[in-house]
N, C-alpha and C positions, 0 to 999 in steps of 0.2 A: 422130110424134116425142113421146117422153115426157120431160117435164120434171118432175123431182122437186124439191120444195123441201127445204130443210134441215130443216124442221120435220117432214116426213113420215118422215125416217129415224130409226131407233131407235139410240140410242147403246149400243154393246156394251161393258159393263163386267164385269170379273171381281171379285167380292167376295172379298177375301183374309181377312176376319175369321174365317170358319169354318176355313180352312186353318191360320191361325196358332193357333187354339184346339186343333186336332187335333195339331199339331206340339208345342205346349206340353204337352199331356197325355201324349204319347208320351215326351217328355223327362223328365217327372216319373216316369212309370212305370219307365223304365230306370234313373233315379237311385235309386229306392227298391228296385228288385229286384236291383240289382247287389251282389254280395258282393265284399269285398276280401280278398285272400289275404294273410295276415300271416306266413306261414312264410318263413323265411330259407333260403338255400342252405347256410349253414354250420351244422353240428351241434356245439353246444358244451355243456359241462356247467357250469352256473352254481354258484358256491360257495354253501355253506349259511351261514345266520346264525341266531343264537338268536332265539327268539320273545319274549324278555323285552324290555319297553319301557324305554328309558332314562328317567331322571327328567328331565323338562323343566322348567326354571325358568319362572316366570310371565312372560308376554310384556309385561305392564305392571302397574303398581301402582295399586290403587284405594284412595284415601283418602276416606273418607266422614265427614262431620260431621253429627251429628243436631241436633235443635232445642235440646237442652240444651248443646251445645258439646262433646260427647264425640267422641273420635276412634275410627274403625274402619279398620284397615289390612287390606285384602283380607278383609273381613267378620269380622275379629277385633277385639274391643274392647280398647283400651289401658287400662291401669290408671288413668291420670289424664290430664288435658288439658294437661300441662305440655310446654314445648318440648323439654326434655331427654329426656323419655320418648318423644316422637314421633321425635326425631332418632335415638335408639338403636334404636328399632323399624325405622325406615327403613334404617339402616345394616345391621342384621342381615338384613333381608329382601332388600336389594339384593345383598349378598355381593360387593361390589366391582364389580358391573355397573352401568352407567348405563342404567337402564330408564326408559321414559316413564311419567309419572304422571298419573292423572286424579283431580281433586279434585271430589267431589260434596258440596256443602254444602246443607243444608236452608235454605229461604227464611227460616225463623224463627230460625235459629241466630245466636248473637252474632257480630258482625263481627270481634271480637278473635280468635275461633277460626280464622277464615279467614286473617286476617293472620298469626297464629302459624304456621299450616301453610305459607303461602307463604314466610315468613321461613326456616323450617327447610329447605324445598325449595331455596331460594336458597343457604343455607349449605352444603348438600351438593353444590352445583354442578350440579343437574339442570336441563337446558335444555328438555327436551321436557315441558312442563307444559300440561295442558288443564283447563279448568273446565267441568264438565257443566252444561247448562241445558236447560230444556224450553220449548216454544212455548206462549204463552198461549192458552187456549181462547177462541174467538171466538163 
């Protein structure tokens, strides 16, 4: 009579890790090597358009204030730093559109220049106003 203890038997296990790796590599291979056919069943003639690009108005206004308090609208310097000049320049640049405006003021610029700019922007009814800042160096 043979009595086998449980300790003498070997547990039979199938390791699935290599199988999963092979299946995964095959999946990647087929995904990379597959070409997608983009032809359609209908043959149509598309209309032609001119290649001239339309004049696109700027997507936003950039108002910069330098350390002396001078205004620059979209990188063009204004003749003076009075509110009437800034208001006229903004109205001419906006051309009736309500564009978002980004105000970039130098850290050493006079506070009055920033207040003047924000006052003019408020008078024109622009509601999308951003003030650009930078993070301090640590």
